[in-house]
C-alpha positions as CSV (number, residue, x, y, z in Angstrom):
1,M,-99.1,19.1,-197.2
2,T,-101.7,16.4,-197.1
3,E,-104.2,14.8,-199.5
4,R,-107.3,16.9,-200.3
5,F,-110.8,15.7,-199.5
6,L,-112.1,16.7,-203.0
7,A,-110.4,15.7,-206.2
8,D,-112.4,18.4,-208.1
9,D,-112.5,21.1,-205.4
10,A,-111.3,23.7,-207.9
11,A,-114.9,24.2,-208.9
12,V,-115.6,25.5,-205.4
13,D,-115.0,29.3,-205.4
14,V,-115.3,31.3,-202.2
15,G,-114.0,34.5,-203.8
16,A,-117.4,36.0,-204.1
17,D,-118.0,35.6,-200.3
18,R,-114.6,37.0,-199.5
19,S,-115.3,40.1,-201.7
20,D,-118.7,40.6,-200.1
21,I,-117.2,40.4,-196.6
22,D,-114.4,42.8,-197.5
23,A,-117.0,45.2,-198.8
24,A,-119.0,44.9,-195.7
25,I,-115.9,45.5,-193.5
26,A,-115.1,48.6,-195.6
27,A,-118.7,49.8,-195.0
28,L,-118.3,49.3,-191.3
29,C,-115.0,51.3,-191.3
30,E,-116.9,54.2,-192.9
31,T,-119.9,54.1,-190.5
32,L,-118.1,53.8,-187.1
33,P,-119.5,56.1,-184.4
34,P,-117.6,59.2,-183.4
35,M,-114.5,58.5,-181.4
36,D,-111.0,59.8,-180.7
37,N,-109.0,59.9,-184.0
38,R,-106.2,57.7,-182.7
39,L,-108.8,55.1,-181.6
40,L,-110.6,55.3,-184.9
41,D,-107.3,54.8,-186.8
42,A,-106.4,51.8,-184.8
43,V,-109.8,50.2,-185.2
44,R,-109.8,50.8,-189.0
45,Y,-106.2,49.5,-189.3
46,S,-107.1,46.3,-187.5
47,L,-110.3,45.8,-189.5
48,R,-108.6,46.4,-192.9
49,S,-105.9,43.9,-192.3
50,P,-105.9,41.5,-195.2
51,G,-106.9,37.9,-194.3
52,K,-108.4,34.6,-195.4
53,R,-111.8,35.6,-194.0
54,L,-112.3,31.9,-193.0
55,R,-114.7,32.7,-190.2
56,G,-116.8,35.1,-192.3
57,I,-116.9,32.7,-195.2
58,L,-118.0,29.9,-192.8
59,V,-120.9,32.2,-191.6
60,C,-122.0,32.6,-195.2
61,A,-121.7,28.9,-196.2
62,S,-123.5,27.7,-193.0
63,Y,-126.2,30.3,-193.6
64,R,-126.8,29.0,-197.1
65,V,-126.8,25.3,-196.3
66,A,-129.3,26.0,-193.5
67,G,-131.7,27.6,-196.0
68,G,-130.8,31.2,-195.6
69,G,-131.4,33.4,-198.7
70,G,-130.6,36.9,-197.7
71,D,-127.3,39.0,-197.6
72,V,-125.4,37.7,-194.6
73,S,-122.2,39.5,-195.3
74,G,-122.8,42.0,-192.5
75,L,-123.0,39.3,-189.9
76,A,-119.9,37.7,-191.4
77,A,-118.1,41.1,-191.1
78,A,-119.1,41.3,-187.5
79,V,-117.5,38.0,-186.8
80,E,-114.4,39.1,-188.6
81,M,-114.4,42.2,-186.4
82,L,-114.3,40.0,-183.3
83,H,-111.4,38.1,-184.9
84,A,-109.6,41.4,-185.6
85,Y,-109.9,42.4,-181.9
86,S,-108.5,39.1,-180.8
87,L,-105.5,39.4,-183.1
88,A,-104.8,42.9,-182.0
89,H,-104.7,41.8,-178.3
90,D,-102.9,38.5,-179.0
91,D,-100.0,40.4,-180.6
92,L,-99.5,42.7,-177.6
93,P,-96.2,42.6,-175.6
94,C,-98.0,41.1,-172.6
95,M,-99.3,38.3,-174.8
96,D,-97.3,37.0,-177.8
97,N,-95.4,40.2,-178.4
98,D,-95.4,40.0,-182.2
99,D,-94.3,42.7,-184.7
100,I,-95.8,41.2,-187.8
101,R,-99.3,40.0,-188.6
102,R,-100.6,39.2,-192.1
103,G,-97.5,40.6,-193.7
104,R,-97.6,44.1,-192.1
105,A,-96.8,45.7,-188.7
106,T,-99.1,44.7,-185.9
107,T,-101.6,47.2,-184.6
108,H,-99.7,48.1,-181.4
109,R,-96.5,48.7,-183.5
110,V,-98.5,51.3,-185.4
111,S,-100.8,52.8,-182.8
112,G,-99.0,52.1,-179.6
113,V,-100.0,49.7,-176.8
114,P,-102.5,51.8,-174.8
115,V,-104.5,52.7,-177.9
116,T,-104.4,49.1,-179.2
117,V,-105.7,47.8,-175.9
118,V,-108.6,50.3,-176.0
119,A,-109.3,49.7,-179.7
120,G,-109.5,45.9,-179.1
121,A,-112.0,46.4,-176.3
122,A,-114.0,48.9,-178.5
123,M,-114.3,46.4,-181.3
124,I,-116.4,44.0,-179.1
125,P,-119.5,46.3,-178.7
126,L,-119.0,47.5,-182.3
127,A,-119.2,43.9,-183.5
128,V,-122.3,43.3,-181.5
129,R,-123.9,46.4,-183.1
130,A,-122.9,45.2,-186.5
131,A,-124.3,41.7,-186.0
132,A,-127.5,43.0,-184.5
133,D,-128.0,45.4,-187.4
134,S,-127.3,42.7,-190.0
135,V,-129.6,40.0,-188.6
136,G,-132.3,42.5,-187.7
137,N,-132.3,44.0,-191.3
138,M,-132.3,40.5,-192.9
139,H,-135.4,39.5,-190.9
140,R,-137.0,42.8,-190.2
141,G,-137.1,42.2,-186.5
142,A,-135.2,41.1,-183.4
143,L,-136.4,37.5,-183.2
144,R,-133.0,36.0,-184.3
145,V,-130.8,38.8,-183.0
146,V,-130.7,37.7,-179.4
147,P,-129.6,34.1,-180.0
148,V,-127.0,35.3,-182.5
149,I,-125.5,37.8,-180.1
150,A,-125.7,35.4,-177.1
151,A,-123.8,32.8,-179.1
152,L,-121.1,35.3,-180.2
153,M,-120.5,36.7,-176.8
154,Q,-120.3,33.2,-175.2
155,A,-117.7,32.3,-177.8
156,A,-115.7,35.5,-177.2
157,G,-115.9,35.4,-173.4
158,A,-114.4,33.6,-170.4
159,R,-115.5,30.2,-171.6
160,G,-114.3,30.9,-175.1
161,M,-111.5,33.0,-176.6
162,I,-110.7,35.0,-173.5
163,G,-110.6,32.0,-171.2
164,G,-108.5,30.0,-173.8
165,Q,-106.1,32.9,-174.1
166,L,-105.5,32.9,-170.3
167,Q,-105.1,29.1,-170.3
168,D,-102.5,29.5,-173.1
169,L,-100.6,32.1,-171.2
170,N,-100.6,30.0,-168.0
171,A,-99.3,27.1,-170.0
172,E,-96.2,28.9,-171.3
173,G,-93.0,27.3,-170.2
174,T,-94.7,24.0,-169.4
175,R,-95.2,21.2,-171.9
176,A,-98.6,19.7,-172.1
177,D,-98.5,16.1,-171.0
178,S,-101.6,15.0,-172.8
179,L,-103.5,15.7,-176.1
180,E,-106.6,16.3,-174.1
181,K,-105.1,19.2,-172.1
182,L,-103.7,20.8,-175.3
183,E,-107.0,20.5,-177.1
184,R,-108.9,22.0,-174.2
185,I,-106.9,25.2,-174.5
186,H,-107.2,25.5,-178.2
187,R,-110.9,24.5,-178.5
188,A,-111.4,27.7,-176.5
189,K,-108.7,30.1,-177.7
190,T,-108.9,29.4,-181.5
191,G,-111.8,26.9,-182.0
192,A,-114.6,28.8,-180.2
193,L,-114.8,31.6,-182.7
194,I,-114.6,29.3,-185.7
195,A,-117.3,27.0,-184.2
196,V,-119.6,29.9,-183.5
197,S,-119.2,31.2,-187.0
198,A,-120.9,28.1,-188.3
199,R,-123.5,28.2,-185.5
200,V,-124.6,31.8,-186.1
201,G,-124.9,31.1,-189.8
202,G,-127.4,28.4,-189.0
203,I,-129.2,30.5,-186.3
204,A,-129.5,33.5,-188.7
205,A,-131.1,31.2,-191.3
206,G,-133.6,29.9,-188.8
207,A,-132.2,26.3,-188.6
208,D,-133.5,24.0,-185.9
209,D,-131.5,23.1,-182.8
210,D,-130.1,19.9,-184.2
211,A,-128.8,21.6,-187.4
212,V,-127.3,24.4,-185.4
213,K,-125.6,21.9,-183.1
214,A,-124.2,19.9,-186.1
215,L,-122.9,23.1,-187.7
216,G,-121.2,24.1,-184.4
217,S,-119.7,20.6,-184.0
218,F,-118.2,20.9,-187.6
219,G,-116.9,24.4,-186.8
220,A,-115.3,23.2,-183.5
221,D,-113.6,20.3,-185.4
222,I,-112.1,22.4,-188.2
223,G,-111.3,25.2,-185.6
224,L,-109.1,22.8,-183.7
225,A,-107.6,21.4,-187.0
226,F,-106.8,25.1,-188.0
227,Q,-104.8,25.5,-184.8
228,I,-102.9,22.3,-185.3
229,V,-102.0,23.3,-188.8
230,D,-100.9,26.7,-187.4
231,D,-98.6,24.9,-185.0
232,V,-97.1,22.8,-187.8
233,L,-96.6,25.8,-190.0
234,D,-94.8,27.6,-187.2
235,V,-92.1,25.0,-187.4
236,T,-92.1,24.1,-191.1
237,S,-92.7,27.5,-192.9
238,S,-91.1,30.9,-193.1
239,S,-92.1,34.4,-192.0
240,T,-92.4,35.5,-195.6
241,A,-94.8,32.7,-196.5
242,L,-96.9,33.1,-193.4
243,G,-96.9,36.8,-193.1
244,K,-96.1,36.6,-189.4
245,S,-93.2,35.6,-187.2
246,V,-92.3,31.9,-187.1
247,G,-90.8,30.0,-184.2
248,R,-92.7,32.1,-181.7
249,D,-94.2,29.1,-180.0
250,A,-90.8,27.7,-179.1
251,E,-89.5,31.1,-178.0
252,L,-92.4,31.5,-175.6
253,G,-92.2,27.9,-174.4
254,K,-95.7,27.1,-175.6
255,S,-97.0,23.5,-175.8
256,T,-97.7,22.6,-179.4
257,Y,-99.0,19.7,-181.4
258,P,-95.8,19.0,-183.3
259,A,-93.9,18.9,-179.9
260,L,-96.5,16.4,-178.5
261,L,-97.2,14.3,-181.6
262,G,-94.5,15.2,-184.1
263,V,-95.3,17.0,-187.4
264,D,-96.8,13.9,-189.1
265,G,-98.8,12.9,-186.1
266,A,-100.1,16.4,-185.7
267,M,-101.2,16.6,-189.4
268,A,-102.9,13.2,-189.0
269,R,-104.9,14.5,-186.1
270,A,-105.9,17.6,-188.1
271,V,-107.1,15.4,-191.0
272,E,-109.0,13.2,-188.5
273,L,-110.8,16.2,-187.1
274,A,-111.7,17.7,-190.5
275,R,-113.1,14.3,-191.6
276,H,-115.1,13.9,-188.4
277,G,-116.6,17.4,-188.8
278,C,-117.6,16.6,-192.4
279,N,-119.1,13.3,-191.3
280,T,-121.2,15.1,-188.7
281,L,-122.6,17.4,-191.3
282,H,-123.2,14.5,-193.7
283,A,-125.2,12.7,-191.1
284,H,-127.5,15.7,-190.9
285,N,-127.7,16.4,-194.6
286,L,-125.8,19.6,-194.2
287,L,-122.5,18.8,-196.0
288,S,-122.4,21.3,-198.9
289,R,-119.5,21.4,-201.3
290,E,-118.6,24.8,-199.8
291,L,-118.3,23.5,-196.3
292,R,-116.3,20.5,-197.4
293,H,-114.1,22.8,-199.3
294,L,-113.5,24.9,-196.2
295,A,-112.5,21.8,-194.3
296,D,-110.1,21.0,-197.0
297,L,-108.6,24.4,-197.0
298,V,-108.0,24.3,-193.3
299,I,-105.7,21.3,-193.5
300,T,-104.0,22.0,-196.8
301,R,-103.3,25.7,-196.3
302,T,-99.7,27.0,-196.4
303,N,-100.3,30.3,-194.6
């Protein structure tokens, strides 16, 4: 779709992180607290959904570049749990009303709407517990637990994902008249969790405030780039390739980057954001090959 940042990026392999995160998610599924069986099934179904694990891998890569040396896969899995909750709710009939997600039936199509609503809500405190356990175990104490949890909850709350989702719903049927307005919605709805994934990796590693801020800025930039590419793929790809319904933005009357900028203009903006994020990390001596590779993947992905 666009030129890659790295000519030799094939040497960068995130498969090990993905496997570790999947294993940590599987472990979470087996250690969930007692709950109604229907609720348990819905939570497990949502968590076991196959995915890119971008947010979790970003946690791992940021942790390492900030000097962390422990096993951060549990924290990465906690972030993926928050993402799973957001997808389960995003697909509900009162939201985007989607039947397919990641190539299979959405959670509410399997478990029903009431159970899915409750399961999504249940995954928030479960993710908090998982994050606290992971960070506490890595550092044998609670010193870094509080700032990690605070960052995650701010990103997931009214000033982050939830607030962005409401803004997105309110904007249905009306075309955004400026790039600024459109980006404000998506920096919250999509970008907040990607940005905080990079931030908590740095916090868990004990990075200083400047480094954590730089990592968060990088995450915010590639998070917005991710949403732009999502909008482009919604009009240029197929449901088979994406593993989810295409054309939904137009059906719901959503404002999109291709509608505002055109496909080429939207992709140019995504590339600009990814490069800006990489430049920010470079200025702070934090641009690892892994993080640059993730920026590349965000703008060149096909699903």
